[in-house]
C-alpha positions in Angstrom: -30.7 137.6 155.7 -27.4 137.6 157.5 -27.2 136.4 161.1 -25.8 139.7 162.1 -27.5 143.0 162.6 -26.3 145.6 160.1 -27.3 149.2 159.2 -28.1 149.4 155.5 -25.8 152.4 154.7 -23.1 153.0 152.2 -20.5 153.5 154.9 -21.4 150.1 156.4 -21.3 148.5 153.0 -17.7 149.9 152.5 -16.7 148.6 155.9 -18.0 145.2 155.2 -16.4 144.9 151.8 -13.0 145.8 153.5 -13.7 143.2 156.2 -14.5 140.6 153.6 -11.3 141.3 151.7 -9.2 141.0 154.8 -11.0 137.8 155.8 -10.4 136.3 152.3 -6.7 137.2 152.5 -6.4 135.8 156.0 -8.3 132.6 154.9 -5.7 132.0 152.2 -2.8 132.6 154.5 -4.2 130.2 157.1 -4.9 127.5 154.6 -1.3 127.8 153.3 0.0 127.6 156.9 -2.2 124.6 157.7 -1.0 122.7 154.5 2.6 123.5 155.3 2.2 122.4 158.9 0.5 119.2 157.8 3.5 118.4 155.5 6.0 119.0 158.2 3.9 117.2 160.8 3.8 114.1 158.6 7.5 114.2 158.0 8.0 114.5 161.8 5.7 111.5 162.5 7.6 109.4 160.0 10.9 110.4 161.8 9.3 109.6 165.2 8.2 106.1 164.0 11.7 105.3 162.6 13.6 106.7 165.7 11.3 105.0 168.1 11.9 101.6 166.5 15.7 102.2 166.8 15.4 103.3 170.5 13.3 100.2 171.3 15.8 98.0 169.6 18.7 99.6 171.4 16.9 99.4 174.8 16.3 95.7 174.2 20.0 95.3 173.6 20.8 97.2 176.8 18.3 95.1 178.7 19.9 91.9 177.4 23.4 93.1 178.4 22.2 94.0 181.9 20.5 90.6 182.2 23.6 88.8 181.3 25.7 91.0 183.6 23.3 90.4 186.5 23.6 86.6 185.8 27.4 86.8 186.0 27.6 89.1 189.0 25.8 89.1 192.3 23.1 91.7 192.8 25.1 93.3 195.6 28.1 93.7 193.4 26.0 95.1 190.5 24.3 97.6 192.8 27.6 98.6 194.4 29.2 99.2 190.9 26.4 101.5 189.7 25.7 103.2 193.0 27.8 106.3 192.6 27.8 107.8 189.0 31.0 109.3 187.8 29.8 111.3 184.9 27.2 114.2 185.0 25.1 115.7 182.3 23.9 119.3 181.8 20.8 119.5 179.7 19.9 122.7 177.8 16.6 123.6 176.1 16.1 126.1 173.3 13.3 126.6 170.9 13.0 126.7 167.1 10.2 128.4 165.3 8.4 126.3 162.7 5.5 128.1 161.1 4.9 130.2 164.3 5.2 127.0 166.4 8.0 127.1 169.0 9.2 123.6 169.2 11.9 122.5 171.7 15.5 121.7 170.9 17.3 119.7 173.5 21.1 119.5 173.9 23.3 118.1 176.6 26.9 118.4 177.6 28.8 115.9 179.7 30.9 117.2 182.6 34.0 115.6 181.1 34.9 114.7 177.6 36.5 111.3 178.4 34.4 108.4 177.2 35.8 106.3 180.1 34.0 108.5 182.6 30.7 106.8 181.9 31.9 103.8 183.9 31.5 104.5 187.6 33.4 101.4 188.7 36.7 99.6 188.3 37.0 96.9 185.7 38.6 94.3 188.0 35.4 93.2 189.8 32.9 93.6 187.0 32.0 91.7 183.9 32.5 92.8 180.3 28.7 92.5 179.7 28.2 95.3 182.2 30.6 97.5 180.3 28.7 96.8 177.1 25.4 97.6 178.8 26.6 100.9 180.2 28.2 101.9 176.9 25.0 101.0 175.0 22.9 102.9 177.5 25.1 106.0 177.0 24.6 105.8 173.3 20.8 105.2 173.4 20.5 108.2 175.7 21.2 110.6 172.9 18.6 108.9 170.7 16.0 109.0 173.6 16.6 112.7 174.0 16.2 113.2 170.2 13.0 111.1 170.3 11.6 113.3 173.2 12.4 116.4 171.1 10.6 115.3 167.9 7.7 113.8 169.8 7.1 117.0 171.6 7.5 118.9 168.3 4.9 116.6 166.7 2.5 117.2 169.6 2.8 121.0 169.4 2.4 121.0 165.6 -0.7 118.8 165.9 -2.2 121.3 168.4 -1.4 124.2 166.1 -2.8 122.4 163.1 -6.1 121.9 165.0 -6.3 125.5 166.0 -5.5 126.6 162.5 -8.1 124.3 161.1 -10.8 125.7 163.4 -9.8 129.2 162.3 -10.0 128.3 158.6 -13.4 126.7 159.1 -14.7 129.7 161.1 -13.7 132.0 158.3 -14.8 129.8 155.5 -18.2 128.6 156.9 -19.2 131.4 159.3 -17.6 134.8 159.0 -17.2 135.1 155.2 -20.7 133.7 154.3 -22.3 136.0 156.9 -20.4 139.0 155.7 -21.3 138.2 152.0 -24.9 137.9 153.0 -24.8 141.2 154.9 -23.3 142.8 151.8 -26.0 141.4 149.6 -28.6 142.6 152.0 -27.3 146.1 152.2 -26.8 146.3 148.4 -30.4 145.2 148.0 -31.7 147.8 150.4 -29.6 150.5 148.8 -30.9 149.5 145.4 -34.5 149.6 146.7 -33.9 153.0 148.2 -32.4 154.2 144.9 -35.5 152.9 143.0 -37.8 154.5 145.5 -36.0 157.8 145.2 -36.1 157.6 141.4 -39.8 156.8 141.5 -40.5 159.7 143.9 -38.4 162.1 141.8 -40.4 161.0 138.7 -43.7 161.6 140.4 -42.5 165.0 141.6 -41.4 165.8 138.1 -44.8 164.8 136.7 -46.6 166.9 139.3 -44.4 169.9 138.6 -44.9 169.4 134.9 -48.6 169.1 135.4 -48.7 172.2 137.5 -46.6 174.1 134.9 -49.0 173.0 132.1 -52.1 174.0 134.1 -50.5 177.4 135.0 -49.6 177.9 131.4 -53.2 177.1 130.4 -54.6 179.4 133.0 -52.3 182.2 131.8 -53.3 181.6 128.2 -57.0 181.6 129.2 -56.5 184.9 131.0 -54.7 186.3 128.0 -57.5 185.3 125.7 -60.1 186.7 128.0 -58.2 190.0 128.2 -57.8 190.1 124.4 -61.5 189.4 123.9 -62.5 192.3 126.3 -60.1 194.6 124.5 -61.7 193.8 121.2 -65.2 194.3 122.6 -64.2 197.7 124.0 -62.7 198.7 120.7 -65.9 197.7 118.8 -68.1 199.8 121.1 -66.1 202.8 120.5 
């Protein structure tokens, strides 16, 4: 018997069949969504792995350049050179819909378009290694922003995949089996009621037929008795 309480009526049977049909259609759509999300999630994870390796390699290069620059310059001079930044960045965030998942899209614009504005110092009192480090850091910033974007996208897609998987399992292993069991239960009850009704009608028919036969016999008996009396009366006369 189903784990839900149902009323064994034809109206309830029709409602449950419609509910089952909707659940089956939703189950298929959710499975398709889960599969497509998994495909895009795996592609995103591969992109994250590749880009992370590039970012780590570039950051190591930046670190080496800063290390060399700090060895050639005094710490006070290095701090003074980088104390007041010349360039500013405006970061904007929009969203992109991927299979009903709103993933972030980051973009930034520098205050000025000149590439030389990333150096907040004069070149006379600084080393060339510091120039290389600042330039490499400016380039790796774009990759870091892209990495943050796709990592956040992968996280959101993973959460959506888990929610979709739970919904698919709930439909496949709970709702649909319970509904099917309820439909079988109602169908069985209605068939039993139909058989019981048929049996009662047959019994009533037999009773009516029996009553009709007995009434016919009684009528024939009365007719024979009346016929006999009429013959006796005719014989006496």
